[in-house]
TORROBA-394919 format. One record per atom (N, C-alpha, C): x negated, z, y negated. Coordinates in steps of 0.1 Angstrom, whole numbers, padded with zeros to 4 digits, always signed. Layout:
BEGIN
XZY ...
***
This chain:
BEGIN
+0264-0755+0092 +0251-0751+0098 +0246-0762+0107 +0234-0765+0108 +0228-0775+0116 +0226-0771+0131 +0222-0780+0139 +0221-0777+0153 +0208-0771+0158 +0207-0769+0171 +0196-0762+0177 +0182-0766+0172 +0174-0756+0168 +0160-0758+0164 +0159-0765+0150 +0170-0768+0144 +0169-0774+0130 +0175-0765+0120 +0178-0752+0123 +0183-0743+0113 +0172-0741+0102 +0176-0742+0090 +0168-0738+0079 +0169-0723+0077 +0157-0716+0077 +0157-0702+0076 +0153-0697+0062 +0159-0686+0059 +0154-0679+0046 +0150-0665+0050 +0138-0661+0047 +0132-0648+0051 +0129-0640+0039 +0136-0628+0038 +0134-0619+0027 +0128-0606+0032 +0116-0604+0027 +0108-0592+0031 +0096-0595+0039 +0085-0599+0032 +0073-0603+0039 +0063-0591+0039 +0066-0581+0047 +0057-0569+0048 +0050-0569+0061 +0047-0557+0066 +0039-0555+0078 +0045-0562+0090 +0059-0562+0091 +0065-0569+0102 +0070-0583+0098 +0074-0585+0085 +0079-0597+0081 +0069-0609+0081 +0057-0605+0078 +0046-0616+0077 +0044-0622+0091 +0041-0614+0101 +0038-0620+0114 +0051-0627+0120 +0063-0622+0117 +0075-0629+0121 +0076-0642+0115 +0074-0643+0102 +0075-0656+0095 +0065-0666+0100 +0052-0661+0102 +0042-0670+0107 +0046-0676+0121 +0052-0668+0130 +0056-0672+0143 +0068-0682+0142 +0077-0680+0133 +0088-0689+0130 +0083-0703+0125 +0073-0702+0116 +0067-0715+0111 +0060-0722+0123 +0053-0715+0131 +0045-0720+0142 +0055-0727+0152 +0067-0722+0153 +0077-0727+0162 +0084-0740+0156 +0081-0743+0144 +0086-0755+0138 +0098-0754+0129 +0102-0741+0126 +0113-0739+0117 +0109-0741+0103 +0118-0746+0095 +0116-0746+0080 +0120-0732+0075 +0111-0726+0068 +0113-0712+0064 +0111-0710+0049 +0122-0707+0042 +0121-0703+0028 +0118-0689+0027 +0110-0684+0018 +0107-0670+0017 +0108-0665+0003 +0112-0652+0002 +0112-0645-0011 +0107-0631-0008 +0100-0625-0017 +0095-0611-0016 +0094-0605-0030 +0098-0593-0031 +0097-0586-0044 +0083-0586-0050 +0073-0585-0041 +0059-0587-0045 +0054-0600-0042 +0053-0610-0051 +0050-0624-0048 +0036-0625-0041 +0027-0616-0044 +0013-0617-0038 +0014-0617-0022 +0024-0611-0017 +0025-0610-0002 +0029-0623+0004 +0033-0633-0004 +0037-0646+0001 +0026-0656+0002 +0014-0652-0002 +0002-0661-0002 -0001-0667+0012 -0002-0658+0022 -0006-0662+0035 +0005-0671+0042 +0018-0667+0040 +0029-0674+0047 +0031-0688+0040 +0029-0688+0027 +0030-0700+0019 +0019-0710+0024 +0007-0705+0026 -0004-0714+0030 -0001-0719+0044 +0007-0712+0052 +0010-0716+0066 +0022-0726+0066 +0028-0728+0054 +0039-0738+0053 +0053-0733+0049 +0054-0720+0046 +0066-0714+0041 +0069-0719+0027 +0082-0721+0024 +0086-0726+0010 +0090-0714+0002 +0082-0711-0009 +0084-0700-0017 +0096-0703-0026 +0106-0694-0027 +0117-0696-0036 +0116-0685-0046 +0119-0689-0059 +0117-0680-0070 +0128-0669-0071 +0140-0672-0065 +0151-0663-0066 +0158-0662-0052 +0165-0651-0050 +0172-0650-0037 +0184-0660-0037 +0190-0662-0048 +0201-0672-0048 +0196-0686-0043 +0185-0691-0048 +0180-0704-0043 +0177-0703-0029 +0171-0692-0024 +0168-0691-0010 +0180-0692-0001 +0191-0685-0006 +0204-0686+0002 +0209-0700+0002 +0209-0706-0010 +0214-0720-0011 +0207-0730-0002 +0193-0727+0000 +0185-0737+0007 +0184-0733+0022 +0191-0723+0027 +0190-0718+0040 +0203-0718+0048 +0202-0720+0061 +0214-0718+0070 +0215-0704+0075 +0204-0698+0078 +0204-0684+0083 +0194-0676+0075 +0199-0665+0070 +0191-0656+0061 +0187-0644+0069 +0174-0642+0070 +0168-0631+0077 +0163-0620+0067 +0167-0608+0070 +0162-0596+0062 +0153-0588+0070 +0142-0584+0064 +0133-0574+0071 +0128-0564+0060 +0136-0555+0057 +0135-0546+0045 +0133-0532+0048 +0129-0524+0038 +0124-0510+0040 +0134-0500+0045 +0146-0501+0039 +0156-0491+0042 +0170-0495+0038 +0180-0487+0040 +0194-0490+0038 +0197-0494+0023 +0191-0486+0014 +0194-0489+0000 +0189-0502-0004 +0177-0507+0001 +0172-0520-0003 +0181-0531+0003 +0185-0530+0015 +0193-0540+0021 +0206-0541+0014 +0212-0529+0011 +0225-0529+0003 +0224-0536-0010 +0213-0533-0017 +0211-0539-0030 +0209-0554-0030 +0201-0559-0020 +0199-0573-0019 +0211-0580-0015 +0219-0575-0006 +0231-0581-0002 +0242-0581-0013 +0244-0570-0019 +0255-0569-0029 +0252-0575-0042 +0239-0575-0046 +0235-0580-0059 +0233-0595-0058 +0228-0600-0047 +0223-0614-0046 +0230-0623-0036 +0229-0619-0023 +0234-0627-0012 +0249-0630-0013 +0257-0619-0016 +0271-0620-0016 +0276-0630-0027 +0268-0632-0037 +0271-0641-0048 +0268-0656-0045 +0259-0658-0036 +0254-0671-0033 +0258-0676-0019 +0263-0667-0010 +0267-0670+0003 +0279-0679+0004 +0280-0687+0014 +0292-0696+0017 +0295-0696+0032 +0306-0701+0035 +0311-0701+0049 +0301-0708+0058 +0300-0703+0070 +0292-0709+0081 +0277-0706+0080 +0273-0699+0069 +0259-0694+0069 +0259-0681+0077 +0247-0676+0081 +0247-0664+0089 +0236-0655+0084 +0239-0642+0083 +0228-0632+0080 +0224-0624+0092 +0211-0624+0094 +0205-0616+0105 +0197-0605+0099 +0200-0592+0101 +0193-0581+0095 +0183-0575+0105 +0170-0578+0104 +0160-0572+0113 +0156-0558+0109 +0161-0553+0097 +0157-0540+0092 +0163-0529+0101 +0158-0517+0100 +0164-0506+0107 +0171-0497+0096 +0185-0498+0096 +0192-0492+0085 +0204-0484+0091 +0212-0478+0083 +0223-0470+0087 +0234-0479+0093 +0239-0475+0105 +0249-0484+0111 +0263-0484+0104 +0267-0473+0098 +0279-0473+0091 +0279-0482+0078 +0268-0481+0071 +0266-0490+0059 +0265-0505+0064 +0259-0507+0076 +0258-0520+0081 +0272-0526+0083 +0281-0518+0089 +0295-0523+0091 +0302-0526+0078 +0300-0517+0068 +0307-0519+0056 +0302-0532+0049 +0288-0534+0049 +0283-0546+0043 +0287-0559+0050 +0287-0558+0063 +0291-0570+0071 +0306-0573+0068 +0314-0563+0067 +0329-0566+0064 +0330-0572+0050 +0323-0567+0041 +0324-0572+0027 +0318-0586+0026 +0307-0589+0033 +0301-0602+0033 +0311-0613+0039 +0318-0609+0050 +0327-0618+0056 +0339-0620+0047 +0344-0610+0041 +0356-0611+0032 +0353-0620+0020 +0341-0618+0014 +0337-0626+0002 +0332-0640+0005 +0325-0642+0016 +0318-0655+0018 +0321-0661+0032 +0329-0654+0041 +0331-0659+0054 +0318-0661+0062 +0308-0652+0058 +0295-0652+0065 +0295-0642+0076 +0290-0645+0088 +0289-0635+0099 +0276-0627+0097 +0275-0616+0104 +0264-0606+0103 +0259-0603+0117 +0246-0603+0119 +0241-0598+0131 +0231-0587+0127 +0233-0575+0132 +0222-0565+0130 +0213-0566+0142 +0200-0568+0139 +0190-0571+0150 +0177-0564+0148 +0178-0550+0147 +0165-0543+0146 +0156-0545+0157 +0143-0543+0155 +0133-0547+0165 +0125-0535+0169 +0119-0535+0181 +0109-0525+0185 +0097-0533+0191 +0085-0527+0189 +0073-0534+0194 +0062-0534+0183 +0065-0530+0171 +0055-0529+0161 +0049-0542+0157 +0038-0541+0149 +0032-0553+0143 +0026-0562+0155 +0020-0555+0165 +0014-0563+0176 +0025-0571+0183 +0037-0565+0185 +0048-0572+0191 +0053-0584+0183 +0053-0582+0170 +0057-0593+0161 +0046-0604+0162 +0034-0601+0162 +0023-0611+0163 +0023-0618+0176 +0026-0611+0187 +0026-0618+0200 +0039-0624+0204 +0050-0621+0197 +0063-0626+0200 +0069-0620+0212 +0066-0607+0214 +0072-0600+0226 +0080-0588+0221 +0087-0588+0210 +0095-0577+0205 +0107-0575+0214 +0112-0563+0214 +0125-0560+0220 +0135-0560+0208 +0146-0568+0209 +0156-0568+0198 +0169-0563+0204 +0175-0554+0197 +0188-0548+0200 +0198-0553+0190 +0208-0561+0194 +0216-0568+0185 +0231-0564+0185 +0237-0564+0173 +0251-0562+0172 +0258-0573+0164 +0270-0578+0169 +0277-0589+0162 +0286-0596+0172 +0293-0606+0167 +0301-0614+0176 +0293-0623+0184 +0298-0628+0195 +0290-0635+0205 +0285-0649+0200 +0293-0655+0191 +0289-0668+0185 +0277-0666+0177 +0277-0656+0168 +0266-0653+0159 +0254-0648+0167 +0256-0641+0178 +0244-0636+0186 +0238-0648+0193 +0246-0658+0197 +0241-0670+0203 +0231-0678+0194 +0235-0678+0181 +0226-0684+0171 +0214-0676+0169 +0215-0663+0169 +0204-0654+0167 +0194-0656+0178 +0199-0658+0191 +0190-0660+0202 +0181-0672+0200 +0187-0683+0194 +0179-0695+0192 +0169-0693+0180 +0174-0687+0169 +0165-0686+0158 +0154-0676+0160 +0157-0665+0167 +0147-0654+0169 +0138-0656+0181 +0140-0667+0189 +0133-0669+0201 +0118-0668+0200 +0112-0672+0189 +0097-0671+0188 +0093-0656+0187 +0102-0647+0185 +0099-0633+0182 +0100-0623+0193 +0109-0627+0203 +0112-0616+0212 +0109-0619+0227 +0107-0609+0234 +0107-0609+0249 +0121-0607+0255 +0128-0598+0247 +0141-0595+0252 +0150-0593+0240 +0162-0599+0240 +0173-0597+0230 +0185-0593+0238 +0190-0581+0235 +0202-0576+0242 +0214-0574+0232 +0225-0579+0235 +0237-0577+0227 +0243-0563+0231 +0244-0554+0221 +0248-0541+0224 +0263-0538+0221 +0269-0548+0215 +0283-0546+0211 +0286-0553+0197 +0295-0548+0190 +0299-0553+0177 +0288-0549+0166 +0291-0554+0154 +0282-0551+0143 +0280-0536+0142 +0268-0532+0140 +0264-0518+0139 +0258-0512+0152 +0261-0518+0163 +0257-0513+0176 +0242-0515+0178 +0236-0525+0172 +0222-0527+0172 +0215-0516+0165 +0220-0512+0153 +0214-0502+0146 +0215-0488+0153 +0226-0485+0159 +0227-0473+0167 +0216-0473+0178 +0215-0484+0185 +0205-0485+0196 +0191-0483+0191 +0188-0489+0179 +0175-0487+0173 +0172-0472+0170 +0182-0465+0165 +0181-0451+0162 +0177-0444+0175 +0184-0447+0186 +0181-0441+0199 +0167-0444+0203 +0162-0456+0201 +0148-0460+0204 +0139-0451+0196 +0142-0449+0183 +0132-0442+0175 +0132-0427+0178 +0143-0422+0183 +0143-0408+0187 +0133-0406+0198 +0133-0415+0208 +0123-0414+0219 +0109-0416+0214 +0107-0427+0206 +0094-0430+0201 +0088-0418+0193 +0096-0413+0184 +0091-0402+0175 +0088-0390+0182 +0097-0385+0191 +0094-0373+0199 +0081-0375+0208 +0080-0388+0213 +0069-0391+0221 +0056-0390+0213 +0055-0396+0202 +0043-0396+0194 +0039-0382+0189 +0049-0374+0186 +0046-0360+0182 +0041-0352+0194 +0046-0353+0206 +0040-0346+0217 +0027-0351+0221 +0024-0364+0219 +0011-0370+0222 +0001-0364+0212 +0005-0362+0200 -0004-0356+0190 -0008-0342+0193 +0002-0334+0197 -0001-0320+0200 -0009-0319+0213 -0006-0328+0223 -0014-0328+0235 -0028-0332+0233 -0030-0343+0225 -0044-0347+0222 -0052-0337+0214 -0045-0330+0205 -0052-0319+0198 -0057-0308+0207 -0048-0304+0216 -0051-0294+0226 -0062-0298+0235 -0062-0311+0240 -0072-0316+0249 -0086-0316+0242 -0086-0321+0230 -0099-0321+0222 -0104-0307+0220 -0095-0298+0217 -0100-0284+0215 -0106-0277+0227 -0101-0281+0239 -0106-0275+0251 -0119-0282+0256 -0122-0293+0250 -0135-0300+0254 -0133-0311+0264 -0120-0314+0268 -0118-0325+0276 -0122-0338+0269 -0127-0348+0277 -0130-0361+0271 -0117-0368+0268 -0112-0365+0256 -0099-0370+0252 -0097-0385+0252 -0109-0392+0250 -0108-0407+0249 -0104-0412+0263 -0105-0405+0274 -0102-0410+0287 -0087-0406+0291 -0080-0399+0283 -0067-0395+0286 -0058-0407+0288 -0057-0417+0279 -0049-0428+0282 -0052-0435+0295 -0065-0436+0299 -0069-0442+0311 -0064-0433+0323 -0066-0420+0322 -0063-0411+0332 -0048-0411+0335 -0040-0413+0325 -0025-0412+0327 -0018-0425+0329 -0026-0436+0328 -0020-0449+0329 -0013-0451+0342 -0001-0456+0342 +0007-0458+0354 +0014-0446+0359 +0012-0434+0354 +0019-0422+0358 +0031-0420+0350 +0039-0409+0353 +0051-0407+0346 +0049-0404+0331 +0037-0399+0327 +0035-0396+0313 +0030-0408+0305 +0028-0420+0312 +0023-0432+0305 +0035-0437+0296 +0030-0444+0285 +0040-0451+0276 +0032-0460+0267 +0039-0469+0261 +0032-0478+0251 +0026-0469+0240 +0034-0460+0234 +0029-0451+0223 +0016-0444+0228 +0016-0439+0240 +0004-0432+0245 -0008-0441+0245 -0007-0454+0250 -0018-0463+0250 -0022-0468+0236 -0013-0467+0227 -0016-0472+0213 -0022-0461+0205 -0015-0449+0204 -0019-0439+0194 -0029-0429+0200 -0030-0427+0213 -0039-0417+0218 -0053-0421+0216 -0058-0433+0219 -0071-0437+0216 -0075-0435+0201 -0065-0438+0192 -0068-0436+0178 -0069-0421+0174 -0061-0413+0180 -0062-0399+0178 -0075-0393+0184 -0079-0398+0195 -0092-0394+0202 -0104-0397+0193 -0104-0408+0186 -0115-0412+0179 -0114-0410+0164 -0102-0404+0159 -0099-0402+0145 -0100-0416+0138 -0094-0426+0144 -0094-0439+0138 -0079-0442+0133 -0076-0441+0120 -0063-0442+0115 -0060-0454+0107 -0069-0463+0107 -0067-0476+0100 -0072-0487+0109 -0066-0500+0108 -0055-0503+0098 -0042-0497+0101 -0034-0495+0091 -0020-0490+0093 -0011-0500+0099 -0006-0497+0111 +0003-0507+0118 +0017-0504+0116 +0020-0491+0114 +0034-0487+0111 +0032-0474+0103 +0043-0468+0097 +0041-0457+0088 +0050-0445+0092 +0044-0434+0088 +0051-0421+0090 +0065-0421+0084 +0066-0427+0071 +0078-0427+0064 +0089-0435+0072 +0085-0445+0079 +0094-0453+0087 +0101-0445+0098 +0092-0437+0106 +0098-0429+0116 +0106-0418+0110 +0102-0412+0099 +0110-0402+0093 +0124-0407+0088 +0124-0419+0083 +0137-0425+0079 +0146-0426+0091 +0141-0431+0102 +0149-0433+0114 +0154-0420+0120 +0145-0410+0120 +0149-0397+0125 +0160-0391+0116 +0159-0393+0103 +0169-0387+0094 +0182-0394+0097 +0182-0407+0100 +0194-0415+0103 +0200-0409+0116 +0191-0405+0126 +0196-0399+0138 +0203-0386+0136 +0198-0378+0127 +0204-0365+0123 +0217-0368+0117 +0218-0378+0108 +0231-0381+0101 +0241-0386+0111 +0237-0394+0120 +0246-0400+0130 +0251-0389+0139 +0242-0380+0143 +0247-0369+0152 +0257-0360+0145 +0255-0358+0132 +0264-0350+0124 +0278-0356+0124 +0278-0370+0121 +0291-0377+0121 +0298-0376+0134 +0290-0377+0145 +0296-0377+0158 +0297-0364+0165 +0293-0353+0157 +0294-0340+0163 +0286-0339+0176 +0274-0344+0176 +0266-0344+0188 +0253-0336+0185 +0248-0330+0196 +0236-0321+0195 +0223-0330+0198 +0214-0330+0188 +0201-0336+0191 +0189-0327+0186 +0188-0315+0193 +0178-0305+0188 +0164-0310+0188 +0159-0318+0198 +0146-0322+0198 +0143-0332+0187 +0152-0341+0185 +0150-0351+0174 +0151-0344+0160 +0160-0334+0159 +0161-0327+0146 +0148-0320+0143 +0142-0314+0153 +0129-0307+0151 +0118-0317+0148 +0119-0329+0155 +0109-0340+0152 +0110-0344+0137 +0122-0345+0132 +0124-0349+0118 +0118-0339+0109 +0119-0326+0112 +0113-0315+0104 +0098-0316+0104 +0092-0318+0116 +0078-0319+0117 +0072-0332+0110 +0080-0343+0111 +0076-0356+0105 +0076-0354+0090 +0086-0347+0085 +0088-0344+0070 +0076-0336+0066 +0073-0325+0073 +0061-0317+0070 +0048-0325+0069 +0046-0333+0079 +0034-0342+0079 +0034-0351+0067 +0045-0358+0065 +0046-0367+0053 +0044-0360+0040 +0049-0348+0039 +0047-0341+0026 +0033-0337+0023 +0024-0337+0033 +0010-0334+0032 +0002-0346+0028 +0009-0357+0024 +0002-0369+0019 +0001-0380+0028 +0009-0380+0039 +0007-0390+0050 +0019-0400+0051 +0028-0400+0042 +0040-0408+0043 +0036-0423+0045 +0026-0428+0038 +0022-0442+0039 +0012-0444+0050 +0008-0434+0058 -0002-0435+0068 +0004-0438+0082 -0005-0442+0091 -0001-0445+0105 +0003-0432+0112 +0013-0432+0120 +0017-0420+0128 +0006-0414+0137 -0005-0422+0139 -0016-0416+0147 -0022-0404+0139 -0020-0403+0126 -0025-0392+0118 -0017-0379+0121 -0007-0380+0129 +0001-0368+0133 -0008-0357+0140 -0019-0362+0146 -0028-0352+0153 -0033-0342+0143 -0033-0345+0130 -0038-0336+0120 -0029-0324+0117 -0017-0326+0122 -0007-0314+0122 -0012-0303+0130 -0019-0306+0141 -0022-0297+0152 -0037-0293+0153 -0046-0302+0147 -0060-0299+0149 -0065-0288+0141 -0073-0279+0146 -0079-0268+0139 -0089-0275+0129 -0089-0270+0117 -0098-0275+0107 -0112-0268+0108 -0122-0276+0108 -0136-0270+0110 -0140-0263+0097 
***
C-alpha cells in the first residue's frame, strides 16, 4: 500500500451517500475507482474524474483501499464473499461505510483476513446526505489501530469527527445506538408536529421556537420544517433505512438479553408506516401516521 494521500481508492455503491462521498474524495485529490450495480449512477462521478471499473475484481486489483457504501447486510456479504475475497491480497484494506449487522461484520472480517490477510474497518456514518456533501459526517469506527490510522487519512474529506470505538464490529454497534436515538426522535417529532398543526399553532415556527433548548436537535431542524409544509422531496434518506437499523437494534438486544422497549415500539411504527407505501420515502413523511385525514 502506498503512503499518505496517494492511496488508490475503490468505491463500491454510488447511491444517496456514496455519490457525494466519492465527489469529495475526488476533490481532495484521491484517485477513485468506482463500481455500481446500476451503471447509470456512475455518470456524475465519472464526469468528475472517477475511473469506472467494469468488474469488482478489477476495482480491487486497481485499488489499495476498498470502500463499501451498500444498502444492507446481505448486499455487503454478497459483494465480499462473491468478489472481494477472490481478488483481495495482503496489505489492502477494506473500509465498510454501510450500516450492517455487527456479528456478520465480525465474521466477514475474520474470513477476509484468513483468506487475503486484508484488514477490515467498519466505519458507519451519521449526518445524512448533507453531511456527506459538506464533509462533516460523524464516523464511528471499529478495527485495529493501524487500520484505523489509514481510515483517518483516507476518510478525512468526509468527516468532522472519527472515533475509534473498539475492535471490528464496534462501529456497527455504535451506529445502531445512534439510529435508536434518531428514529425515536423523528417519530416523536412527527406526532408532536401533527398535534401542533391540529391545534392551530403556527407549526412552521416550532423549530425556531425550540432552537437552543433541550428539545432541539438536528432531526428537529431538518424534518420539522418539512413536516410543517408537507414538503417530502427530494428524498434525503429513506424510511426503509431507519427500519433496517431499528430491526438490527431489536436483534442485538435479543442476543444481549437487553430491554429496548422504546426502540422496539419505534420499529413497529416504522414498519407500519413503511407498509403503507412509504418504504422508499423520506422519514419526514412519518407525520402522515398521525395527521387526521381531511
